[in-house]
C-alpha positions as CSV (number, residue, x, y, z in Angstrom):
1,M,131.1,-97.2,-162.1
2,G,129.5,-97.7,-165.6
3,S,126.4,-96.1,-167.0
4,T,122.8,-97.0,-166.6
5,R,120.0,-95.9,-169.0
6,R,117.4,-97.0,-171.4
7,A,117.0,-100.5,-170.1
8,G,114.5,-102.5,-168.1
9,G,115.2,-104.8,-165.2
10,P,116.2,-108.5,-165.5
11,A,113.6,-111.0,-166.8
12,R,111.6,-112.8,-164.2
13,G,109.8,-115.3,-166.4
14,G,108.5,-117.6,-163.7
15,R,107.2,-114.9,-161.4
16,K,105.6,-113.0,-164.3
17,T,103.9,-116.2,-165.5
18,G,102.5,-116.9,-162.0
19,A,101.4,-113.3,-161.6
20,K,99.6,-113.4,-165.0
21,R,97.8,-116.6,-164.0
22,A,96.8,-115.0,-160.7
23,E,95.6,-111.9,-162.5
24,R,93.6,-113.9,-165.0
25,A,92.0,-115.9,-162.2
26,L,91.2,-112.7,-160.3
27,V,89.7,-111.1,-163.3
28,T,87.6,-114.2,-164.1
29,A,86.3,-114.3,-160.5
30,F,85.3,-110.7,-160.5
31,A,83.7,-111.1,-164.0
32,A,81.7,-114.0,-162.7
33,V,80.6,-111.9,-159.7
34,V,79.5,-109.2,-161.9
35,L,77.7,-111.6,-164.3
36,S,75.9,-113.3,-161.4
37,F,74.5,-110.0,-160.1
38,V,73.7,-108.9,-163.6
39,A,71.9,-112.2,-164.2
40,A,70.0,-111.8,-160.9
41,S,68.9,-108.3,-161.9
42,W,67.9,-109.6,-165.4
43,F,65.8,-112.5,-163.9
44,G,64.2,-110.1,-161.5
45,Q,63.2,-107.7,-164.2
46,H,62.1,-110.6,-166.4
47,H,59.8,-112.0,-163.7
48,A,58.6,-108.5,-162.8
49,S,57.6,-107.9,-166.4
50,E,55.8,-111.3,-166.5
51,I,53.9,-110.4,-163.3
52,E,53.1,-106.9,-164.7
53,R,51.8,-108.4,-168.0
54,A,49.5,-110.8,-166.1
55,A,48.3,-108.1,-163.7
56,L,47.6,-105.7,-166.5
57,S,45.7,-108.4,-168.4
58,I,43.5,-109.0,-165.3
59,Q,43.1,-105.2,-164.7
60,T,42.4,-104.1,-168.2
61,N,40.6,-107.1,-169.8
62,A,39.4,-109.9,-167.5
63,A,38.0,-107.7,-164.7
64,P,36.2,-105.2,-167.1
65,S,34.9,-108.1,-169.2
66,I,33.4,-109.7,-166.1
67,R,31.9,-106.4,-165.0
68,R,30.3,-105.6,-168.4
69,L,29.0,-109.2,-168.9
70,A,27.5,-109.1,-165.4
71,N,25.9,-105.7,-166.1
72,A,24.5,-107.1,-169.4
73,R,23.0,-110.1,-167.6
74,A,21.4,-107.8,-165.0
75,E,20.0,-105.6,-167.7
76,L,18.7,-108.7,-169.5
77,R,16.8,-109.8,-166.3
78,R,15.5,-106.3,-165.9
79,L,14.3,-106.2,-169.5
80,Q,12.4,-109.5,-168.9
81,L,10.8,-108.1,-165.8
82,L,9.7,-105.0,-167.7
83,V,8.0,-107.1,-170.4
84,H,6.2,-109.2,-167.8
85,R,4.9,-106.1,-166.1
86,A,3.8,-104.5,-169.4
87,L,1.7,-107.6,-170.2
88,D,0.2,-107.7,-166.7
89,E,-0.8,-104.1,-166.4
90,T,-3.5,-102.0,-168.1
91,T,-1.2,-99.0,-168.8
92,H,1.2,-100.2,-171.5
93,R,2.6,-97.0,-173.1
94,E,5.0,-96.1,-170.3
95,R,6.2,-99.7,-170.1
96,V,7.0,-99.8,-173.8
97,L,9.2,-96.8,-173.3
98,E,10.9,-98.5,-170.3
99,I,11.4,-101.6,-172.5
100,S,13.1,-99.5,-175.2
101,A,15.3,-97.8,-172.6
102,G,16.2,-101.2,-171.1
103,R,17.1,-102.7,-174.4
104,Q,19.3,-99.7,-175.1
105,L,21.2,-100.2,-171.8
106,L,21.7,-103.8,-172.7
107,D,23.2,-102.8,-176.0
108,E,25.5,-100.3,-174.4
109,E,26.9,-102.9,-171.9
110,I,27.4,-105.4,-174.7
111,A,29.1,-102.8,-176.9
112,E,31.5,-101.9,-174.1
113,Y,32.3,-105.6,-173.6
114,R,32.9,-106.1,-177.3
115,R,35.5,-103.3,-177.3
116,L,37.7,-105.2,-175.0
117,P,40.3,-107.8,-176.2
118,T,39.2,-111.4,-176.3
119,Y,40.8,-114.5,-174.8
120,P,41.0,-117.8,-176.6
121,G,37.6,-119.5,-176.7
122,E,35.7,-116.3,-175.9
123,N,34.6,-115.7,-179.5
124,V,32.9,-119.1,-179.6
125,A,30.9,-118.3,-176.5
126,W,30.0,-114.9,-177.9
127,R,28.7,-116.4,-181.2
128,Q,26.2,-118.4,-179.2
129,A,25.2,-115.2,-177.3
130,E,24.7,-113.4,-180.6
131,T,22.3,-116.1,-181.8
132,S,20.3,-115.9,-178.6
133,L,20.3,-112.1,-178.8
134,A,18.9,-112.1,-182.3
135,R,16.1,-114.4,-181.3
136,M,15.3,-112.3,-178.3
137,D,15.2,-109.2,-180.4
138,L,12.7,-110.8,-182.8
139,A,10.4,-111.9,-179.9
140,L,10.8,-108.5,-178.2
141,A,9.9,-106.6,-181.5
142,A,6.8,-108.8,-181.9
143,I,5.7,-108.1,-178.3
144,V,6.1,-104.4,-178.7
145,E,4.2,-104.4,-182.0
146,A,1.4,-106.4,-180.4
147,I,1.2,-104.1,-177.4
148,G,1.0,-101.2,-179.8
149,R,-2.0,-102.8,-181.5
150,H,-3.5,-103.5,-178.0
151,D,-3.4,-107.2,-178.9
152,L,-2.3,-108.6,-175.6
153,E,-3.0,-112.2,-176.6
154,A,-0.5,-112.1,-179.4
155,A,2.0,-110.4,-177.1
156,R,1.6,-113.1,-174.5
157,E,2.1,-115.8,-177.2
158,Q,5.6,-114.2,-178.0
159,Q,6.5,-114.1,-174.3
160,E,7.5,-117.7,-174.1
161,R,9.8,-117.2,-177.1
162,L,11.3,-114.2,-175.4
163,D,11.9,-116.0,-172.2
164,A,13.6,-118.9,-173.9
165,A,15.9,-116.6,-176.0
166,S,16.6,-114.6,-172.8
167,E,17.6,-117.7,-170.9
168,A,19.8,-118.9,-173.7
169,L,21.5,-115.4,-173.8
170,A,21.9,-115.4,-170.0
171,R,23.6,-118.8,-170.2
172,A,25.9,-117.5,-173.0
173,L,26.7,-114.4,-170.9
174,S,27.4,-116.6,-167.8
175,S,29.6,-118.9,-169.9
176,A,31.6,-115.8,-171.1
177,I,31.8,-114.7,-167.4
178,D,33.1,-118.1,-166.3
179,L,35.7,-118.1,-169.1
180,N,37.1,-114.6,-168.0
181,V,37.0,-115.8,-164.4
182,A,39.1,-118.9,-165.4
183,V,41.5,-116.7,-167.3
184,A,41.9,-114.3,-164.4
185,S,42.5,-117.3,-162.0
186,A,45.1,-118.7,-164.3
187,L,46.8,-115.3,-164.6
188,A,46.8,-115.0,-160.8
189,A,48.3,-118.4,-160.4
190,E,50.9,-117.5,-163.0
191,I,51.7,-114.3,-161.0
192,Q,52.1,-116.4,-157.9
193,Q,54.3,-119.0,-159.6
194,S,56.4,-116.4,-161.4
195,R,56.9,-114.6,-158.1
196,R,58.0,-117.8,-156.4
197,R,60.3,-118.7,-159.3
198,G,61.8,-115.2,-159.2
199,I,62.5,-115.5,-155.5
200,I,64.2,-118.9,-155.9
201,W,66.4,-117.6,-158.8
202,A,67.2,-114.4,-156.9
203,V,68.3,-116.4,-153.9
204,V,70.4,-118.8,-156.0
205,L,72.1,-116.1,-158.0
206,D,72.7,-113.9,-154.9
207,A,74.2,-116.9,-153.2
208,A,76.4,-117.6,-156.2
209,G,77.4,-114.0,-156.3
210,V,78.3,-114.1,-152.6
211,L,80.4,-117.3,-153.1
212,L,82.1,-115.8,-156.1
213,A,82.8,-112.6,-154.2
214,C,84.3,-114.6,-151.4
215,L,86.4,-116.5,-154.0
216,A,87.5,-113.2,-155.6
217,A,88.4,-111.8,-152.1
218,G,90.4,-114.8,-151.3
219,L,92.3,-114.6,-154.6
220,S,92.8,-110.8,-154.0
221,L,94.3,-111.6,-150.6
222,R,96.5,-114.3,-152.1
223,V,97.7,-112.0,-154.9
224,S,98.3,-109.2,-152.3
225,R,100.3,-111.5,-150.1
226,A,102.3,-112.8,-153.0
227,H,103.0,-109.3,-154.1
228,S,104.1,-108.4,-150.6
229,R,106.4,-111.3,-150.5
230,G,107.8,-110.3,-153.9
231,V,108.3,-106.7,-152.7
232,Q,110.0,-107.9,-149.5
233,A,112.2,-110.3,-151.4
234,Y,113.2,-107.5,-153.9
235,R,113.8,-105.1,-151.0
236,E,116.1,-107.7,-149.3
237,L,117.9,-108.3,-152.6
238,A,118.4,-104.5,-153.1
239,E,119.7,-104.2,-149.6
240,T,122.0,-107.1,-150.1
241,R,123.3,-105.5,-153.3
242,A,123.7,-102.2,-151.6
243,A,125.7,-103.8,-148.8
244,E,127.8,-105.6,-151.4
245,L,128.3,-102.3,-153.2
246,E,129.4,-100.6,-150.0
247,Q,131.8,-103.5,-149.2
248,F,133.1,-103.3,-152.8
249,A,133.7,-99.6,-152.4
250,A,135.5,-100.1,-149.1
251,R,137.7,-102.9,-150.5
252,L,138.4,-100.8,-153.7
253,A,139.4,-97.8,-151.6
254,H,141.7,-99.9,-149.4
255,D,143.3,-101.8,-152.2
256,V,143.8,-98.9,-154.6
257,R,145.3,-96.4,-152.2
258,T,148.7,-98.0,-152.1
259,P,149.4,-98.1,-155.9
260,L,147.9,-94.6,-156.2
261,S,150.4,-93.4,-153.5
262,V,153.2,-94.9,-155.6
263,I,152.0,-93.2,-158.8
264,K,151.7,-89.9,-157.0
265,L,155.2,-90.2,-155.7
266,S,156.5,-91.1,-159.1
267,L,154.7,-88.1,-160.7
268,G,156.3,-85.8,-158.1
269,L,159.7,-87.2,-158.9
270,G,159.1,-86.9,-162.6
271,A,158.0,-83.3,-162.2
272,K,161.1,-82.5,-160.1
273,Y,163.7,-84.2,-162.3
274,G,162.0,-84.3,-165.6
275,G,162.8,-82.3,-168.8
276,A,162.0,-78.7,-169.5
277,D,159.4,-79.5,-172.2
278,P,156.3,-77.4,-171.4
279,R,154.0,-80.2,-172.7
280,F,155.5,-82.6,-170.2
281,A,154.9,-80.1,-167.5
282,R,151.3,-79.6,-168.5
283,A,150.7,-83.3,-168.8
284,S,152.4,-83.9,-165.4
285,E,150.3,-81.2,-163.8
286,R,147.1,-82.6,-165.3
287,A,147.9,-86.1,-164.2
288,Q,148.7,-84.8,-160.7
289,R,145.3,-83.0,-160.5
290,A,143.5,-86.1,-161.7
291,L,145.4,-88.3,-159.2
292,D,144.6,-85.9,-156.4
293,R,141.0,-86.0,-157.3
294,A,141.0,-89.9,-157.5
295,V,142.6,-90.0,-154.1
296,A,140.1,-87.6,-152.6
297,I,137.2,-89.6,-154.1
298,I,138.6,-92.9,-152.8
299,D,139.1,-91.4,-149.4
300,A,135.6,-90.1,-149.4
301,L,134.1,-93.4,-150.5
302,F,136.2,-95.2,-147.9
303,E,134.9,-92.9,-145.1
304,F,131.3,-93.1,-146.4
305,A,131.4,-97.0,-146.5
306,R,133.2,-97.2,-143.1
307,S,130.5,-95.0,-141.5
308,G,127.7,-97.4,-142.6
309,A,126.7,-95.4,-145.7
310,R,125.8,-92.4,-143.6
311,P,127.0,-88.8,-144.3
312,Q,129.8,-87.5,-142.1
313,A,128.8,-85.0,-139.5
314,G,129.8,-81.4,-140.0
315,V,130.9,-81.7,-143.6
316,R,130.0,-78.9,-146.0
317,T,130.6,-78.8,-149.7
318,S,129.6,-76.3,-152.5
319,P,127.8,-78.1,-155.3
320,V,128.8,-75.4,-157.7
321,E,132.5,-75.9,-156.9
322,A,132.1,-79.7,-157.1
323,A,130.4,-79.3,-160.5
324,Q,133.2,-77.1,-161.8
325,E,135.8,-79.6,-160.6
326,V,134.1,-82.5,-162.3
327,A,133.8,-80.4,-165.5
328,D,137.5,-79.6,-165.5
329,V,138.5,-83.2,-165.0
330,M,136.1,-84.4,-167.7
331,Q,137.1,-81.7,-170.1
332,E,139.8,-83.7,-171.9
333,R,137.4,-86.6,-172.7
334,A,134.7,-84.1,-173.7
335,E,137.1,-82.4,-176.1
336,Q,138.0,-85.7,-177.7
337,M,134.3,-86.3,-178.3
338,G,133.6,-82.8,-179.5
339,V,131.3,-82.2,-176.5
340,E,130.9,-78.8,-174.6
341,I,130.5,-79.0,-170.8
342,V,128.8,-75.9,-169.3
343,V,128.4,-75.2,-165.6
344,R,125.8,-72.7,-164.5
345,G,125.8,-72.1,-160.7
346,Q,123.0,-70.0,-159.3
347,T,123.4,-70.7,-155.6
348,T,125.9,-70.0,-152.8
349,L,124.4,-72.6,-150.5
350,T,126.3,-75.7,-149.4
351,V,125.2,-79.3,-148.7
352,G,126.1,-81.7,-145.9
353,C,128.1,-84.0,-148.1
354,S,131.9,-84.4,-148.6
355,G,133.4,-83.1,-151.8
356,G,134.7,-86.5,-152.9
357,V,131.3,-88.1,-152.5
358,L,129.6,-85.2,-154.3
359,E,132.0,-85.5,-157.2
360,V,131.2,-89.2,-157.4
361,I,127.6,-88.3,-157.9
362,L,128.3,-85.7,-160.5
363,G,131.0,-87.7,-162.2
364,N,128.6,-90.6,-162.7
365,L,125.9,-88.3,-164.1
366,V,128.2,-86.4,-166.5
367,G,129.9,-89.6,-167.6
368,N,126.5,-91.2,-168.2
369,A,125.5,-88.2,-170.3
370,L,128.7,-88.4,-172.4
371,N,128.0,-92.0,-173.2
372,Y,125.0,-91.1,-175.2
373,L,126.3,-88.1,-177.2
374,D,128.4,-90.0,-179.7
375,G,127.1,-89.3,-183.2
376,V,124.4,-86.7,-182.4
377,P,124.5,-83.3,-184.2
378,E,124.6,-81.1,-181.1
379,R,126.8,-82.3,-178.3
380,R,126.5,-80.4,-175.0
381,V,126.3,-81.3,-171.4
382,T,125.0,-78.6,-169.0
383,I,125.2,-78.7,-165.2
384,D,122.7,-76.4,-163.5
385,V,122.9,-75.8,-159.8
386,T,119.9,-73.9,-158.1
387,D,118.2,-73.8,-154.7
388,D,114.8,-72.9,-153.2
389,G,116.2,-72.0,-149.8
390,Y,115.8,-75.5,-148.4
391,E,117.2,-77.8,-151.1
392,V,120.0,-77.5,-153.6
393,T,119.1,-79.1,-156.9
394,T,121.7,-80.1,-159.5
395,V,120.5,-81.0,-163.0
396,V,122.7,-82.6,-165.6
397,T,121.2,-82.1,-169.1
398,D,122.5,-83.7,-172.3
399,T,121.5,-83.2,-176.0
400,G,121.3,-86.9,-176.7
401,P,118.4,-88.9,-178.1
402,G,116.5,-89.2,-174.8
403,L,114.8,-92.2,-173.4
404,P,112.9,-94.6,-175.7
405,P,109.1,-94.6,-175.3
406,D,109.1,-98.1,-173.7
407,A,111.8,-97.3,-171.2
408,N,111.3,-98.7,-167.7
409,I,111.8,-95.5,-165.6
410,A,111.7,-97.4,-162.3
411,A,114.6,-99.6,-163.4
412,L,117.0,-96.8,-164.4
413,F,118.4,-96.5,-160.9
414,E,118.6,-100.3,-160.2
415,P,122.0,-102.0,-159.9
416,Y,123.6,-103.9,-162.7
417,V,121.3,-102.5,-165.4
418,R,122.8,-101.0,-168.6
419,G,121.3,-99.4,-171.6
420,Q,121.5,-101.1,-174.9
421,E,123.0,-98.0,-176.5
422,A,125.6,-97.4,-173.7
423,R,129.2,-96.8,-174.8
424,G,132.3,-97.9,-172.8
425,I,132.8,-100.5,-170.2
426,G,130.7,-100.6,-167.1
427,L,128.8,-102.8,-164.6
428,G,125.6,-100.8,-164.6
429,L,126.3,-99.3,-161.2
430,G,126.5,-95.6,-162.0
431,L,123.0,-94.4,-161.4
432,A,122.5,-97.1,-158.7
433,T,125.5,-95.5,-156.9
434,V,124.0,-92.0,-157.4
435,K,120.7,-93.0,-155.9
436,R,122.2,-94.9,-153.0
437,I,124.4,-91.9,-152.0
438,V,121.7,-89.3,-152.5
439,D,119.2,-91.4,-150.5
440,A,121.7,-91.8,-147.7
441,H,122.0,-88.0,-147.5
442,G,118.2,-87.5,-147.3
443,G,117.9,-86.3,-150.9
444,R,115.9,-87.2,-154.0
445,T,116.7,-88.3,-157.5
446,G,114.8,-88.2,-160.8
447,V,114.9,-88.1,-164.6
448,R,113.1,-86.2,-167.3
449,S,113.3,-87.0,-171.0
450,S,112.2,-85.6,-174.3
451,A,113.2,-85.7,-177.9
452,K,115.9,-83.1,-177.2
453,G,117.7,-85.1,-174.6
454,C,117.7,-86.3,-171.0
455,Q,117.8,-84.5,-167.6
456,F,119.0,-86.4,-164.6
457,W,118.7,-84.5,-161.4
458,F,119.3,-84.8,-157.7
459,S,118.4,-82.6,-154.7
460,L,120.2,-82.5,-151.3
461,P,119.1,-80.6,-148.2
462,A,120.9,-77.3,-147.8
463,A,123.4,-77.3,-145.0
464,A,122.8,-74.9,-142.1
465,P,125.3,-72.0,-142.1
466,C,128.2,-72.6,-139.7
467,E,128.2,-70.4,-136.6
468,R,131.4,-68.4,-135.9
469,S,132.4,-67.5,-132.4
470,V,133.0,-63.8,-131.8
471,D,135.4,-62.6,-129.1
472,L,134.0,-59.7,-127.0
């Protein structure tokens, strides 16, 4: 049947190129979806930071500045009123104290305002206010001094200067208030515009993300359908090849039985009428055993193929006995290669498989192992047969180089696949035949590999014990 190992499946350049293009398109679509949502989040955060900056400027600068300037203007008017009352009344000492306290409150409001950050153009307005404030202080100091001397005429002469400076200061304070109100209004408009712009960008980017997501979903569906079609086509191809393999086995069994019968008859006649040389007798006996095994295998394959690749009902075979039979037949080839074949049977259970078919499975696995032991230092093939009460597992272990790191494990059991290091002549149907037969009997196959060699294994359901009738 040939050996199969250490090889990938046949090249499928066109399909791989199309699959790669579809994968790239799908990855690009999903990347665009992610980028659109990331961009939407970034724009949202950016506009939110702009709104927060403008709102904080209004809250921590414009509004406090307006409040302090308004308080200062109110204290200025109150100070003017106190001066007027001091000049109109006869008791002036208490009014002087009130004037000093009012002037101090004005200074406090102005000091609080000056601690706040300034907007562009605000320093120019404040320099005008400082000039008016200095003139007002001069007039106020002269009035207080004249009141202290009880010279009300001199104090009243300074009152006009005080009123003029106060009005100029009030206008400067009002100008600073108007400037802060304008800045606050501009910031509010900026907040509104930024919010509107953010909403528009969010809608645009979200819509783009939805469209790209739909495109990605469509591509995913297209790739999925293409993959399903590829899987279906591959399954149909595998079934066709399996059917061809079964037909080939049936034709082979039918065509080879007649010449094998002639060879068997000739060997019988040679043993009966041949010479007395013991070597001839041993060779004839060995050839007879090998021929009997070949006939049994061909008969089993013929029955298996004729039954539609289904196991025969009621058939029971000991895997340990089948393993020992295969080891005996392969012993001569193994000795020529310097390979030791060891059988370790640790079960007495049987499986629902004919002996010939089971020997086909084991013969392919052992022959496959021998193909990779040429030239290795330690040459040994071990057949271990164990059970867990429900399944009987047979493991064929070799001491070869094992599978290469880039081996396509899934392709090992495909038809017409041969390893690059395989020896001998074959079609690459050995492991494919093993898997086909084991699957048809409800079993499992697998492989394990390491630097110390390979392990090909198969498990078959344990056969139920035969019931014997008892006469009472």
